[in-house]
N, C-alpha and C positions, 0 to 999 in steps of 0.2 A: 330546560330553554336553551335553545344555543344561541348567544348574544355576539358571537363573533362577527366582522366585519367581513362582506365579503371580499378575496380577495381581487387585485386588477388584475387583468390577463398579463401574462408575461410580457407580452411584445410591449404592451402601454406602460409598464413599470420599467421596463428598461429605458423607453423613451422620455421618462418622468425621469430617473434617475441622472439620464445623460443629459438634460436640459438644467437638473440641478447642478451637475457639476460643471457646465459650462457657465453656469450664471457664477458660481464661486470662484469658478477662475477668471471671469471679467471683473468680479467687485475687488478681488486681489492686485489684478494687473490695475483698475483705477484707483485705488488708495494708495499702491506703491508709486504710480505717475505721481498723483498728488502729493505724496510727501516728497521726493524728488524735487518736484514744482517748486513747492514751497522754499524749500532749503536754498534751491537757487534764486528764489526771489528775496530770502532774507540776505542772501549774500551780495546781491545786487545794491541793495539798500544801505546797509552797510557799507559799502564801498562809497556812495554819494550821500550826499543831504537831502534827506525826502521833504523835509521844508523850503527847501532852495527849489527843488524838481517842480514841487504843486505851484509854489510862487510863479514860476514860468509857466505853466498851465495856465494859473489864474489871468497872468495878466495878457496873455494872447488869444486864448480861446473864447474871453467875453468881449471881444471885438467884432465890428461888421467884417474889417479883413479875414480874421482869425477864421471865420463862421464860411465865408466865400471861400478860403484856401482848403478848409477841412472837407468842403461840399465836392470841391474840385478832387481832391484826394479819394475821396470816397468811389467818384465815378470813375478815373483811373482804375482803384482797386477791382468794381466790376465790372469794365471793361477788360481786365488782365481775363480775369476768371471767365468771361463768353467766348474770349476770341480760343480762348482753350477749351470750350464747348464747341464749338463750330469745327475746331481742328479735330474733337472727337469724332462730329460727325462725318468728317470725309473718310475715316476708318471703318465706318458703316456703312457708308456708302455702296460697297460690295454686296452685303449678305441681307440689307434691307432697308426701305425707305424709311428715314425719319427726320422731321421737320428740324431747322436750324431752333425754331424756340424750343420745342422738348428736347433737343440734344444740350440746349445750354439750360432748362430746367434741372433737367436730368443731373447733369455737370454741378447745379449749385448745391440742390439735397447731398450729393455724395461730399461736397467742400463743407458742408454744414454738419453732416456727421464725422466727418475725420475729425472735425475741430472739438467734436464733445468727447470723441472717444479715442482712448489710447493706443488702439489699433486701425490700422486702414481698413475698416468696415465698411465705409462708403461706395470703394469702387464696385464690390461686390452688388451692394445694396441697388446701386444706380442699374445694374445688370436685369434685378429682380424685376424692377420699374419699368424697364425699358421692354421685357419680357410681356408683361402686363399691357402695357399698351400699343406693341407692336408684334408681339408673336417673333420674335427673334431670340432664339433660345440662348439662355443663359452660357452653353459650352459656346456658342458662335460668338458672341458678342464679348467674353471674357478677355480673349488676344487683343480685341481693339482696345481694353481700357490699358494691357500693357503697353503695346505700342504707342497709345499714347502717352503713356509715363515717359516711356523711353526719350520722348522726344525731349520732356524738361530734363533730362540729363547731359543733354547738348551743351547749354549754357554753362553746365557746371565743369564739364570737360575742358571749354573755354576758359574757363577763370582758372581752374589749376595750371593749365599751360601760360597763364598770362603772370600769376603772381610771382613766381622764381626771379622771372627777367623784371620784375619792377624796381626790385633794390628795396624792399620795402620792409621797417622792422616789424619783424612778425613774434606775437607774445608766445610764450611756452604752452598755455594753454590754447591759443590759435592754432599752433603747429600741431598740438594733438588733433584737433578736428580736421586741417588739411589734410595730415598723412593718414589718419582714418578714412578720410570720404576717397582720396588719393588711390588706398589699397584696394578701395571696392571697385574704383571706377577703372584703375588697371588691371584688377581681375578679369571684370567683363569684358574687356576691350581685349584681353588675351583670349578670353573663351570665344569672344564673334570672331577674332581673326582663325583661330584652329576650328571654329564649324564652317569655316568657310573653306577649308582645307580637307578637314576629316569630320564631319558632324558625329558620327557616331564615337569616335576617339574621344572628341570634346568631352560628350556625357558621361565615356566611362570612366574619364579623369576626374570628373566633377564629381562622380556617386564617389570616389577613391577617396577623393580630398574630404568629403564629408561624411564618410561612412564610422570616423570616429569620434563625429560628437555626439550629443545625445537626440533619440530618435525626433523629437519634437521639433527641436532646431535645423536637424542635417535636414531632415523633408522640407519645411520653409524656405530654407536656405538654397535647396535644389530645385525647388519648383521656380524658385526668383528668378535663379541665375540662367535656368533654362528657358524660363517665358522671356526675359530679357533678351537674350541671344536669337531666339527663334523670331522674335517679334520686331528684333532689330534686321534680320536678313528676309524678313517677309518685306517690312517696308522698303530697304533697298532694292526688290524687287520690282517694286510696284512706283517706278518714278513718277508716274503720273498725279500719283496720291502722297509719296515721299518730299518730293519738293513743296508743294503749295504748304505741306503739314511744318518743315521746318521754316517757309517764310512766315507761316502765322504763330510760329515759336519764338521768331524773332520780334515779331509786334505785340507779341505777351510782356516780351521781355522790357520793351520800350514804356508799355505802360504800369510794368512795376517799376520800372525806372520813375517813371513820372508820380506816382505812388510815393515813393520814398523821399524825391524833391520835396513836393507838395506838403508832407507831412513836416517834412524840418523848417518850412517856410510857416506852416501854420504855427508852429512855438516859437517864430521869432528867430529863427538860425537859418536864412537860405544860405541853400550850398548849390552846385554847378551840379546839372544834370548828368554828367560823364560820371563824378565821382557820385550820386547815388545810383547811378545803375550798377557800377560795378560794385558798390557796397552792398547793395540787396541782392545781387546776384550769389556776393561770398556768403552773405548769410542766409540765402536760400539753401545752400548749402547741408546745412544741419538738419534740414525736413529727410534726408536720407536715414537719419536714425528716428529712434522710437523717441515720440513727443508725450508729454504727460498732457492730460484733458483740460480742454481750452488753454494748450500750449503756457500755461503758467509758469512765469519765471524762464523758462525756454526762450523766449520770443525778449526779452530785458537782457538776460544773462550772455546771450550771441550776438545780441545786437552791440552792446558794449565790444565785447571780444572782436568785431569786425570794424565799426565806425571810430571806437575811441581807440581800442589795442592796435588795430592797423592800419586805421587811416588819421590818426591821431585827432581826431575830433572832440570837443569840449567834452566828458563825461556828462555833465550835468546836462547838458542841452540834449546828449545823445539817448540817456535814460529818459528825460521829459518826452523827446519823439517816441520812444519805443510804449511808453505808456498810454500815450495819446494814440497812435497807432494801432497797438494793441485792443484797446478799449474800442475803438472805431470799429477796425475790422471786424470783431466779435458782432457787435452791434448790426454790421451791415450781414455777414455771414448768417444769424440766426433771422434778422427779416426776412432776408431772401429764403432762406431755406424753409421757413415756416409757410412764406406765400407759395414758394413753388409745390410744397407737402400740400397746400389745401387745396391748388388748384388740380392736385391730381387726386382730390378726394380722400387724403391719407391725412394720417395725425402721425407728432413725433414717438407716440407709446407705439403703435402698430408698426412702424419702423423698424424701432428698437428692437423690437419680438423677431425682428427679420434676423437683425444683427446675430440674438444668441442662437438661431439655427444656421448661422452662416457656413459652418465647414458641410455639412448635410445637404446645402441649397447650392452649396457649388458645385456638388456634383451628381445632383436628385433634382428633377424636373418636376417630379410630384410631389415633393415637400414644396418648391418652391409655390405652386398652383394652390397648395394647401395655407400656407403663409399668407400669399397673397388676398385668397378669400375671405379668410379670417378678417382681412385689413378692413375689405370691402364692406364684410359686416357689420363693421363698427362705423 
């Protein structure tokens, strides 16, 4: 009697092997990200007195004033993301009708997923969910995501232009971040200018520059740079959309600044709105770089580099503010993310499975439909 188990079809076996390989890569990335974040957090806590930080938090958060300011900071934080959701709707208008409420909900889900995972999977997932509810294809909505993200680079370019003119004493570590971000932004701007002049020449040059890198890195870098350039050019050619989008970006930055200012006020260290906004803009530049899951360690480390190293605020209060704001923002992101998922009839597990199939789904609407059907079945 033959006791051998029936073999899986070749197609199904290959699919399982691919998914298992993707899962192992994701676990490795998460593990590495957590280790990096923990090391950064340990370095921060060696730089400041943890008991003193906890004392500052205890003295200020357990008061009616502290609670009220924390709630106001939370409102500013959520409004900043809501404004960005409305901005994304502007870019979606030419390809389909999406309500502002749905656009904001999908944006919050993307923020939530990006917070949990060390890669920006939320941006693709919100396109999956958009197709589920509006039948706008992934291939049509993905360019709007890139265009929306391009808007957030405009304030970064403004900061990079202003910092050298202020005559501030910049620490070596912060110089590294500023130089790295500056190189990225200047390279992208160069390709934008070249693409306006000769688009094909810009793409060929980009391919030549990335051809010496490993295939995985080269492919991702080339897709990002090409998408950024094409998105910015598309936006400029639509001034009726581009100008309101720039305006909404400014409104979002104002709410970002209010969040940072109110967070400092919450821990008993009031600072002016201008300093809070400038510092938070500079701090947000690090989001161009990869971050650990939950942004563990990076928030506190970069916050110290910017607000203490660049703006010379007391390290104790800066650390207390970023520990408070990190935890408070995490609660807000998780709560709004879960609520928005529930409103769409989904769960965290069903959405994270879509993340595992991100590469295929980004270019294959059939897999997308299957994944969403699976999510609905649950």
